[in-house]
VEXPAGU-588304 format. One record per residue (C-alpha): x, y, z; residue number from 0; residue in three letters. Coordinates in nm, 3 decimals, decimal comma. Layout:
# VEXPAGU-588304
+---------+---------+---------+-----+--------+
|       u |       v |       w | num | residu |
+---------+---------+---------+-----+--------+
|       X |       Y |       Z | NUM |    ALA |
...
+---------+---------+---------+-----+--------+
END
This chain:
# VEXPAGU-588304
+---------+---------+---------+-----+--------+
|       u |       v |       w | num | residu |
+---------+---------+---------+-----+--------+
|  13,194 |   8,100 |  10,829 |   0 |    MET |
|  13,034 |   7,826 |  11,037 |   1 |    LYS |
|  13,201 |   7,486 |  11,060 |   2 |    LYS |
|  13,111 |   7,134 |  11,162 |   3 |    ILE |
|  13,371 |   6,988 |  11,398 |   4 |    LYS |
|  13,415 |   6,649 |  11,562 |   5 |    VAL |
|  13,576 |   6,672 |  11,906 |   6 |    ASP |
|  13,880 |   6,468 |  12,005 |   7 |    GLU |
|  13,686 |   6,294 |  12,284 |   8 |    ASN |
|  13,456 |   6,143 |  12,019 |   9 |    PHE |
|  13,744 |   5,983 |  11,830 |  10 |    TRP |
|  13,871 |   5,820 |  12,149 |  11 |    LYS |
|  13,544 |   5,624 |  12,160 |  12 |    LEU |
|  13,498 |   5,572 |  11,786 |  13 |    PHE |
|  13,837 |   5,595 |  11,612 |  14 |    PRO |
|  13,713 |   5,430 |  11,292 |  15 |    ASP |
|  13,400 |   5,643 |  11,256 |  16 |    ALA |
|  13,331 |   5,860 |  10,953 |  17 |    LYS |
|  13,077 |   6,135 |  10,904 |  18 |    LEU |
|  12,952 |   6,200 |  10,552 |  19 |    PHE |
|  12,843 |   6,561 |  10,514 |  20 |    ILE |
|  12,618 |   6,722 |  10,252 |  21 |    VAL |
|  12,538 |   7,094 |  10,256 |  22 |    THR |
|  12,301 |   7,288 |  10,035 |  23 |    ALA |
|  12,163 |   7,642 |  10,017 |  24 |    SER |
|  11,905 |   7,826 |   9,808 |  25 |    GLY |
|  11,646 |   7,563 |   9,901 |  26 |    LEU |
|  11,269 |   7,589 |   9,883 |  27 |    ASN |
|  11,161 |   7,325 |  10,133 |  28 |    ASN |
|  10,792 |   7,413 |  10,132 |  29 |    HIS |
|  10,552 |   7,123 |  10,093 |  30 |    ILE |
|  10,405 |   7,102 |   9,744 |  31 |    ASN |
|  10,094 |   6,886 |   9,738 |  32 |    GLU |
|  10,156 |   6,812 |   9,370 |  33 |    ALA |
|  10,477 |   6,633 |   9,475 |  34 |    GLN |
|  10,321 |   6,427 |   9,756 |  35 |    GLU |
|  10,298 |   6,112 |   9,541 |  36 |    ALA |
|  10,668 |   6,146 |   9,447 |  37 |    TYR |
|  10,778 |   6,153 |   9,810 |  38 |    PHE |
|  10,535 |   5,880 |   9,917 |  39 |    ALA |
|  10,684 |   5,660 |   9,643 |  40 |    ASP |
|  11,041 |   5,753 |   9,741 |  41 |    LEU |
|  10,973 |   5,651 |  10,102 |  42 |    LEU |
|  10,795 |   5,331 |   9,995 |  43 |    ALA |
|  11,095 |   5,233 |   9,782 |  44 |    LYS |
|  11,325 |   5,307 |  10,076 |  45 |    GLY |
|  11,114 |   5,083 |  10,300 |  46 |    LYS |
|  11,130 |   4,802 |  10,043 |  47 |    LYS |
|  11,510 |   4,835 |  10,016 |  48 |    GLU |
|  11,536 |   4,829 |  10,397 |  49 |    ALA |
|  11,417 |   4,469 |  10,406 |  50 |    GLN |
|  11,770 |   4,353 |  10,320 |  51 |    LYS |
|  11,876 |   4,471 |  10,667 |  52 |    PHE |
|  11,595 |   4,275 |  10,834 |  53 |    LEU |
|  11,692 |   3,915 |  10,766 |  54 |    ILE |
|  11,709 |   3,789 |  11,127 |  55 |    ALA |
|  11,389 |   3,647 |  11,271 |  56 |    GLU |
|  11,437 |   3,853 |  11,587 |  57 |    THR |
|  11,453 |   4,226 |  11,510 |  58 |    PHE |
|  11,725 |   4,303 |  11,765 |  59 |    SER |
|  11,956 |   4,039 |  11,616 |  60 |    GLN |
|  11,991 |   4,213 |  11,281 |  61 |    ASN |
|  12,348 |   4,334 |  11,219 |  62 |    GLU |
|  12,268 |   4,705 |  11,185 |  63 |    VAL |
|  12,069 |   4,702 |  11,508 |  64 |    ILE |
|  12,341 |   4,515 |  11,697 |  65 |    GLN |
|  12,617 |   4,749 |  11,576 |  66 |    GLU |
|  12,439 |   5,064 |  11,688 |  67 |    TRP |
|  12,322 |   4,921 |  12,019 |  68 |    ARG |
|  12,683 |   4,829 |  12,090 |  69 |    GLN |
|  12,791 |   5,182 |  11,998 |  70 |    ALA |
|  12,530 |   5,333 |  12,230 |  71 |    PHE |
|  12,653 |   5,110 |  12,515 |  72 |    SER |
|  12,987 |   5,292 |  12,507 |  73 |    GLN |
|  12,854 |   5,622 |  12,642 |  74 |    PHE |
|  12,592 |   5,758 |  12,880 |  75 |    LYS |
|  12,244 |   5,756 |  12,727 |  76 |    THR |
|  11,891 |   5,831 |  12,832 |  77 |    LYS |
|  11,710 |   5,503 |  12,900 |  78 |    LYS |
|  11,556 |   5,367 |  12,581 |  79 |    GLY |
|  11,762 |   5,581 |  12,345 |  80 |    ALA |
|  11,824 |   5,411 |  12,010 |  81 |    ARG |
|  11,989 |   5,510 |  11,684 |  82 |    SER |
|  11,763 |   5,681 |  11,433 |  83 |    SER |
|  11,821 |   5,397 |  11,187 |  84 |    ILE |
|  11,682 |   5,148 |  11,441 |  85 |    GLU |
|  11,365 |   5,354 |  11,471 |  86 |    ALA |
|  11,320 |   5,360 |  11,094 |  87 |    LEU |
|  11,395 |   4,991 |  11,051 |  88 |    LEU |
|  11,153 |   4,906 |  11,331 |  89 |    LYS |
|  10,875 |   5,082 |  11,143 |  90 |    ARG |
|  10,979 |   4,909 |  10,821 |  91 |    ALA |
|  10,974 |   4,569 |  10,996 |  92 |    SER |
|  10,617 |   4,641 |  11,107 |  93 |    GLN |
|  10,519 |   4,731 |  10,749 |  94 |    ASP |
|  10,413 |   5,079 |  10,857 |  95 |    ARG |
|  10,353 |   5,351 |  10,599 |  96 |    ILE |
|  10,606 |   5,636 |  10,589 |  97 |    PHE |
|  10,404 |   5,951 |  10,530 |  98 |    HIS |
|  10,580 |   6,256 |  10,377 |  99 |    PRO |
|  10,690 |   6,525 |  10,624 | 100 |    ILE |
|  10,877 |   6,783 |  10,415 | 101 |    ASN |
|  11,105 |   6,742 |  10,111 | 102 |    PRO |
|  11,443 |   6,741 |  10,288 | 103 |    LEU |
|  11,330 |   6,506 |  10,565 | 104 |    VAL |
|  11,161 |   6,273 |  10,317 | 105 |    ASP |
|  11,473 |   6,256 |  10,102 | 106 |    ILE |
|  11,710 |   6,176 |  10,388 | 107 |    TYR |
|  11,469 |   5,925 |  10,545 | 108 |    ASN |
|  11,443 |   5,739 |  10,215 | 109 |    SER |
|  11,824 |   5,732 |  10,189 | 110 |    ILE |
|  11,860 |   5,618 |  10,550 | 111 |    SER |
|  11,622 |   5,328 |  10,488 | 112 |    LEU |
|  11,780 |   5,228 |  10,157 | 113 |    LYS |
|  12,136 |   5,214 |  10,289 | 114 |    TYR |
|  12,078 |   5,120 |  10,652 | 115 |    GLY |
|  12,265 |   5,420 |  10,791 | 116 |    VAL |
|  12,160 |   5,696 |  11,034 | 117 |    PRO |
|  12,098 |   6,026 |  10,858 | 118 |    CYS |
|  11,981 |   6,360 |  10,992 | 119 |    GLY |
|  11,975 |   6,725 |  10,901 | 120 |    GLY |
|  11,985 |   7,072 |  11,055 | 121 |    GLU |
|  11,891 |   7,421 |  10,945 | 122 |    ASP |
|  12,227 |   7,598 |  10,915 | 123 |    ILE |
|  12,080 |   7,942 |  10,979 | 124 |    ASP |
|  11,957 |   7,836 |  11,325 | 125 |    THR |
|  12,293 |   7,695 |  11,437 | 126 |    ILE |
|  12,471 |   7,934 |  11,675 | 127 |    VAL |
|  12,845 |   7,931 |  11,608 | 128 |    GLY |
|  12,998 |   7,601 |  11,497 | 129 |    ASP |
|  12,824 |   7,263 |  11,503 | 130 |    LEU |
|  13,012 |   7,005 |  11,711 | 131 |    HIS |
|  12,986 |   6,632 |  11,770 | 132 |    LEU |
|  13,136 |   6,512 |  12,095 | 133 |    GLY |
|  13,084 |   6,431 |  12,461 | 134 |    LYS |
|  12,841 |   6,648 |  12,655 | 135 |    ALA |
|  12,960 |   6,825 |  12,966 | 136 |    LYS |
|  12,610 |   6,768 |  13,101 | 137 |    GLY |
|  12,324 |   7,014 |  13,131 | 138 |    GLY |
|  12,336 |   7,141 |  12,771 | 139 |    GLU |
|  11,993 |   7,288 |  12,701 | 140 |    SER |
|  11,775 |   7,077 |  12,474 | 141 |    PHE |
|  11,410 |   7,114 |  12,380 | 142 |    GLN |
|  11,311 |   6,802 |  12,187 | 143 |    PRO |
|  11,066 |   6,804 |  11,902 | 144 |    LEU |
|  10,715 |   6,766 |  12,039 | 145 |    GLY |
|  10,802 |   6,872 |  12,396 | 146 |    ALA |
|  10,762 |   7,201 |  12,583 | 147 |    ASP |
|  11,017 |   7,145 |  12,860 | 148 |    GLU |
|  11,395 |   7,143 |  12,858 | 149 |    ASP |
|  11,554 |   6,795 |  12,855 | 150 |    ALA |
|  11,924 |   6,869 |  12,909 | 151 |    PRO |
|  12,200 |   6,636 |  12,793 | 152 |    ALA |
|  12,366 |   6,393 |  13,033 | 153 |    LEU |
|  12,737 |   6,410 |  13,121 | 154 |    PRO |
|  12,948 |   6,221 |  12,862 | 155 |    ASP |
|  12,651 |   6,162 |  12,631 | 156 |    GLU |
|  12,747 |   6,183 |  12,263 | 157 |    ILE |
|  12,567 |   6,486 |  12,123 | 158 |    ILE |
|  12,567 |   6,737 |  11,842 | 159 |    TYR |
|  12,582 |   7,082 |  11,996 | 160 |    TYR |
|  12,644 |   7,450 |  11,926 | 161 |    ASP |
|  12,699 |   7,759 |  12,142 | 162 |    GLU |
|  12,336 |   7,760 |  12,256 | 163 |    LYS |
|  12,298 |   7,396 |  12,358 | 164 |    GLY |
|  12,239 |   7,046 |  12,229 | 165 |    ALA |
|  12,122 |   7,002 |  11,870 | 166 |    VAL |
|  12,083 |   6,621 |  11,863 | 167 |    CYS |
|  12,117 |   6,383 |  12,157 | 168 |    ARG |
|  12,275 |   6,037 |  12,150 | 169 |    CYS |
|  12,418 |   6,075 |  11,801 | 170 |    PHE |
|  12,103 |   6,127 |  11,594 | 171 |    ASN |
|  11,847 |   5,978 |  11,835 | 172 |    TRP |
|  11,648 |   6,289 |  11,926 | 173 |    ARG |
|  11,620 |   6,618 |  11,733 | 174 |    GLU |
|  11,604 |   6,966 |  11,883 | 175 |    ALA |
|  11,309 |   7,178 |  11,779 | 176 |    LYS |
|  11,540 |   7,481 |  11,755 | 177 |    ARG |
|  11,748 |   7,357 |  11,461 | 178 |    THR |
|  11,516 |   7,109 |  11,288 | 179 |    MET |
|  11,455 |   7,119 |  10,914 | 180 |    LEU |
|  11,132 |   7,305 |  10,846 | 181 |    GLN |
|  10,946 |   7,437 |  10,544 | 182 |    GLU |
|  11,120 |   7,770 |  10,600 | 183 |    THR |
|  11,469 |   7,613 |  10,580 | 184 |    THR |
|  11,678 |   7,753 |  10,295 | 185 |    THR |
|  12,023 |   7,621 |  10,396 | 186 |    ALA |
|  12,081 |   7,273 |  10,537 | 187 |    ALA |
|  12,354 |   7,040 |  10,655 | 188 |    VAL |
|  12,283 |   6,667 |  10,635 | 189 |    LEU |
|  12,498 |   6,412 |  10,817 | 190 |    VAL |
|  12,526 |   6,037 |  10,757 | 191 |    ILE |
|  12,699 |   5,844 |  11,035 | 192 |    GLU |
|  12,919 |   5,534 |  11,009 | 193 |    ALA |
|  13,116 |   5,369 |  11,289 | 194 |    ILE |
|  13,300 |   5,098 |  11,095 | 195 |    ASN |
|  13,432 |   5,034 |  10,745 | 196 |    ASP |
|  13,137 |   4,825 |  10,631 | 197 |    LYS |
|  12,893 |   5,098 |  10,728 | 198 |    GLN |
|  13,119 |   5,359 |  10,570 | 199 |    ALA |
|  13,097 |   5,189 |  10,231 | 200 |    GLN |
|  12,718 |   5,213 |  10,242 | 201 |    ARG |
|  12,731 |   5,564 |  10,383 | 202 |    ALA |
|  12,951 |   5,687 |  10,098 | 203 |    HIS |
|  12,707 |   5,554 |   9,839 | 204 |    ALA |
|  12,425 |   5,707 |  10,043 | 205 |    ALA |
|  12,594 |   6,047 |  10,041 | 206 |    MET |
|  12,630 |   6,041 |   9,662 | 207 |    LEU |
|  12,264 |   5,953 |   9,611 | 208 |    GLU |
|  12,156 |   6,208 |   9,870 | 209 |    LEU |
|  12,340 |   6,476 |   9,675 | 210 |    GLN |
|  12,183 |   6,365 |   9,349 | 211 |    GLN |
|  11,829 |   6,367 |   9,491 | 212 |    LEU |
|  11,872 |   6,712 |   9,648 | 213 |    ILE |
|  12,028 |   6,863 |   9,338 | 214 |    GLU |
|  11,757 |   6,721 |   9,112 | 215 |    THR |
|  11,457 |   6,811 |   9,325 | 216 |    TYR |
|  11,569 |   7,154 |   9,448 | 217 |    PHE |
|  11,771 |   7,247 |   9,137 | 218 |    GLU |
|  12,071 |   7,356 |   9,347 | 219 |    VAL |
|  12,434 |   7,257 |   9,381 | 220 |    LYS |
|  12,547 |   7,072 |   9,692 | 221 |    THR |
|  12,882 |   7,037 |   9,867 | 222 |    SER |
|  13,006 |   6,726 |  10,043 | 223 |    SER |
|  13,288 |   6,600 |  10,258 | 224 |    GLY |
|  13,394 |   6,317 |  10,486 | 225 |    ILE |
|  13,505 |   6,381 |  10,844 | 226 |    LEU |
|  13,755 |   6,139 |  10,996 | 227 |    THR |
|  13,998 |   6,132 |  11,287 | 228 |    LYS |
|  14,262 |   6,295 |  11,066 | 229 |    THR |
|  14,018 |   6,542 |  10,907 | 230 |    LYS |
|  13,776 |   6,635 |  11,186 | 231 |    PRO |
|  13,619 |   6,954 |  11,053 | 232 |    GLU |
|  13,492 |   7,136 |  10,745 | 233 |    GLN |
|  13,305 |   7,452 |  10,655 | 234 |    LYS |
|  12,927 |   7,452 |  10,637 | 235 |    LEU |
+---------+---------+---------+-----+--------+
END
């Protein structure tokens, strides 16, 4: 049975962090054109809700952006790397349209926007061994989405990884093509990240709504859990 585990070296950097985990199987993640309006509306509502995190006149001064930039300053990163929630909020601040990608991605993007928390997902069947979050040794193989060449992790970078290499770099900044959620995905793990108590309150509500949306749309049961320093792993 595969597990998700958070390494001890992660907790030394972020002792108050919590990871909110949702897993689901028996999924049919194929795009259904008849449901396109549903997902477009879900994303539009998420973008509207995101405006409450964009109250500062200068984008970078918003609390969510500041918190994650500070977190990223505590470990080695590739130049320009930003939290996934910053990327989504940047698009929301520019009033850009969020076009549907596939059901699972659309659902977690809408949740990420609504609650101002980073959220990502992986295809469990493509993970080799256990899924870890921790410091990279450096050189872990990583082929990012949309690229043909390897872009290995940097030493001490915070990454998700398995036995084959990096799965996500810099927390949830960049996704590996190898484990990404696709239309063929039938089993998925979704992770919502929080690095302080205020974020964790939003992340917990986000997890509950994420479960509800997945269970309703896919007509499956989900499992959930919260990883902390004292409970650093669970089964996938």
